[in-house]
Each structure stands twice: as structure tokens, then as C-alpha cells.
Phi, psi and omega in degrees: 000122176241123189247137172248132182258138175239126178254137172235110182268094186263190182284326185256333185197167168252132181244147179230130170240139175249114190247124176271105185287337178286315181274352181059047179208154173280123183263344177198152173207160183207165178210151176221129186262162172208175186260166172244125181270119183243144174230162184295340180280005180099355180296138175223113189224158171215162175269136180299329179297334179294325180297313182293317176303320179293321176299315178298317180297321179296311182296328180292341178275349184270132180304146184298325182292331176283316177303323181295340182260000178290132181248336182208151179230137170239143184240127171254146179212152175304135185282163167074349182296143183256109179248099180270131181239150174274185186293339178265003180087012178276140180283133188268342185200162171304150182278119173281129192265175180301327184270008179283121180251011185286352183255021182303321180296317179295323176297318178295317180296317179296318178299316178296319181298330181270002175103010178105172187295325179295320180292320178298317179301318179296329182281318188234353182077010177216176170254164177265097188253155172303138186107324179288161189290328186305312181297328181293320179296314178300319182297319176295319180300319183282320189263338180217069187298328178297314178293319179303320183295342182269356183293129175244338181215136174249120180233168170254166185309314182289329176294325180294320176294321175299323178295319177297320183287320191239342184082008182255142173263097181218165176213158176242166192296325181303302180293323180298327183292350176264010181275337188071014165229035180227130178277111186290338182282319182263350182058046177224159174296141181274107182299316180300318180292317180298320178291330176289329175293311182199101183291346182260356182286149173268081187295333179296333177263332181288325185262143181285162175293144173272121182252154177302143181298333183273006189271154164269124184270347179158183174255162182294143178291165177300320180295312180296319180298318180293315183290330185260351181073038182246162174281145180297344182278353183296128181265155180239126179276174182298328182068202180170185177293158184300324180290322179294319176288327176295327176296318178295318185289348177246007180079017180274068186230013178221155186307135178089348180284139179226139176240139173241123179250127179248088176240211174308313169259165175249135186224139169238137172210154181219145182278143174218144176283345181232159179297135171240115185234153184236111182301331182283344179087000178296318181256131176274128181270064185282158167281153170275174174259032180226007180102353179249216177232155184224075177305134192216145172232132182236128169262143184276000183219119176225272178291348173307318184299310182287327180294320179293318178294319179299314178296320180300320182266000180055052181238154170275175185298315182299317181294321179293318178299316181296321178296317180293324183294334180283351181262151180286164174304133181093359175052035179054038175093354179278133182231137173247136164259113191271044189271054184294327180256026194074191179207148179253336181216096005291165187280086180239076182300334179257020181296151175226152177291143183224139167244125186220161173093015181288144165238175185302326185260004182243002176275080184230164176299323181297313180294323179293317178299316181294317181296325180294314177299315181295323184299320179297318183287323178296322177297322178288325177295325174304319177295318178299320178300323178295319177299311183298324179294340178258012173093006180260115184238107180283157177254345178198163182241132167261120185256131180226183180087175181302325180297336180291346178279351182266118179300320180294321179291321180301313181292323180298319176299314182299317182289316182291322179278342185057046181218153174295147179236132175237155184237127177293147176297317178270110188281336180279072192296321182291315177294318178294320178297323177295322177295319179294320179295322177294324176296318178294313183293328181291342176078009184283343183235023180098180184247010178259101185298321181299323177293316181296314182299312184290336178286333185252341183272130177240144177255145179274103184297332182290338183257002182292148179229149174241145176298139183267136183301126179088334181286317180303320179294327180293332179282341189297320181292318179298319178296318177299322178295319176303314181294323180296315177301314182298319181294317184295326182271000184301324177300329180281323187274333188289000000 
């Protein structure tokens, strides 16, 4: 038995899967949770130490005989987080996360300094949006110059865990492309953007080396091996952002493949052999962690909508789904805009959640439950429209995340998207993708990742959905109403 471990350092928890590549099965898994610190100014933060504590907690849950057989580790991490370190590797500040919208002003100022959004797009193939790392760096420079002056290394969350495991400061192109100071076309740091952030900084020392996605970055340190109960020979792959690892874990490694993830955030991404970029910024033109590109759209609110309604009504998930299922398509005219955390797509940093369209007989728990489920899917459908508008047309959807466990949501995605939906057997797609990437990097199964991925990924045939004739058309009017509400309120949200 030879085991590859995949870690996913997420927003709510860190997950670990231990995968036996010979038997084609997960032999152990673990999770450790932590909190998200939120403030009214849009700040969303966590402590970097929580990530490492969670990694230790996950490995402590794995039986010693399985840990002794681990040969490689891959790390997935939430994108865009800003982890500033001093010269001794000490973290200087709480980690500002992907869902942090408190730096909207800095993003706007940086964009203006560079000559506007068109100029920014020409430089990096993306826009500088709230949530991306660039605005967070500017915010520290402006708001806490003493702390900023002590920065010696800038990392992202998965890079920080890699640093804990190996002692190396490195990054790969997939995660780097979400910083907004990386040119996705050339796969290099953007000197003009960096100079606009700070013309006096020594960026060559502040930023880590970009390593190939297929590389092994090192073996675990003596300290990490001792704390995690691993052999010193265990290798660590480059890893990547959670979306990039999720793409690997769902087989989104060949042209035309698309994955939709329904978690705290909602995400769509599809593999491309060539860069796909969106001047408007709706679609992020990221690099993949497989040597290609991964155009991606992220909504900042997905299962957030149903979780908030579920807590409001004091219901479990099954009860809420059942309540929603009893209501007709379109929730009898009730519409939710699920912008609880602001929104990135569309770009509404000051967005708020909205419930609209009530009449005397439709202000019910059922219509609100139905509107909440539909709102998450409509936000994702907005993303699909953006993909199609840029020439990317998927033929099927692989659905992952917590939302994929809901039968009503699975069928709703198929009907609203008018596409077949399949569900991977292994649901922890980012952690599993990190394990597959580590298997690829270790060289034990060849150098063609698409072959490796398709050889190990299985779909759950019992959960597959097909769009139902006539039903997809019934959703169109409700979706158009959702878009109209969003457009009308855009002056307030922008």
C-alpha cells in the first residue's frame, strides 16, 4: 500500500484525504474546523497559525499505520489570501481572505494609478478586484506602514502550509494568477503592477519563486515529520489554489471540461489550452495547476443563502430542501439576491442580500426557502452566461461541494443550466485533487496528468441528473427576473 495525502486548507476547515492509489480508494480522512472573523467594514480574516494547527489536528486523527505509508503530500488552499511574513518566517498580521471586501478603495486606486481597467487588463489579463491579493498588500502599506516595512515574504495560504511542511518559499502559477500582480499570459510577476503598489520595494526578494505545477518542492522537515507522524522521506508537491486542485479532483484537465462547486462560495471553472480572459472582469483568467488555463468565475455567496435561511427557520438541511421542493419553479414570484458577503460576480463589493416580490399570500417559509435555493443556482448561471459569451461552451457539468449532496439542488443545476450533471464519488475534490497532483509530481504513474486523473476519478451514477424537457424553459423567466432585480439595484451595490 502506497498512500498519497491531499490537504485542503479551506475557509471553514482543513480537510485531509489519504488515498491508496493501488486500491483506488480513500483509506482515511479527517477534518479540523476554525472560525472566520468578520467585521462590518467587509473584513474577513483568519490566523495563519490556525491553518497549521488544523493540519496537525487532521494528521493526528489518522491511524499511525496509515501515516507510516504516506509517500507524498499535495496541498490545496483558499485563493487570494495575504500571508505576510518577516525575515524569520513569523506571520505579521491576520490573513485577509478571498472573501474580504474591505480593500475595494485600494483596488480602485491601484487601477486608476495604472491607467484604468483597460490598461490593467492588458498588463495581467485580469482586473484588480476586491478579494484579490493586490488590494490587501496596498491596504497594509497604507494603513499599517510599520508592519508593512517588516515584510520579507508574501505568501498565499497554501504556500504558507507548504512553507511549514518544507521550509521553502515557493508558489505555482495557478495560485499566483489570483494575486492580481501576475501576468497570466506569460506566467510571470507583473513588474508594472508591483511598481504601482510600491516602487521602492525589492519585489525579487519579497515574492517567492514560481515553480512548475508538476514539481516536487521538497521533503518534509524534521519538525513537520515529528509533529505529523510522517517519515522524513515524504515529498511535497507544488500544490495550488483550491479551485485549481478541485479541477484536478474532478477531471477538469482537458478542453471543454467544466466543474461547478457549490460551497460557501459558488465557483465555475473550465479547462482551456489557451488563455481565456474577460476585459469586464466577470471571468477570472487564471492559469491552471496543470500547465494550461482555468477561466473561472466565483460568486461569494452560495450555500450561505440556504444556511442563513435554515438557521432563521431552525431547520435541518433535509427539512429545508423538502420545504423548497413543495414550491413551484420561480417561488411564486419571490426572488432572493444572495449577496450576504457582498459580491464579486457581478462586482458588487457593497452588495447586500435582498428578498423581493412578496404578496400577501406568498410571504411564506416555503417561498423563501425556494428562492434561497434558486438564488444560488441563478448566480452560477450568470457565470455560465459569461463563459458562453467568451466562446467557452461546456457539454456537461461536474458538480461538487456541499450543495452537490442535495438532490433538489443537483436537479436544479441540470435544469437551469440545461446540461447533464455528474457527481464525483470522492466529494472532497480539492483535497483529492491535491493528492492526485502529488501522485503526478512524484512520477510514480507517468507524466500525463489527464491519463492519471481519468484513471483515478469515478462518478456516482446514482446521483447523475439530466435536464428535464420543458422544465429548463420554465426556469428562464424566473432567472430573467433575478437578473432584472440585480441590475436595478446595481447603483446601490457597486
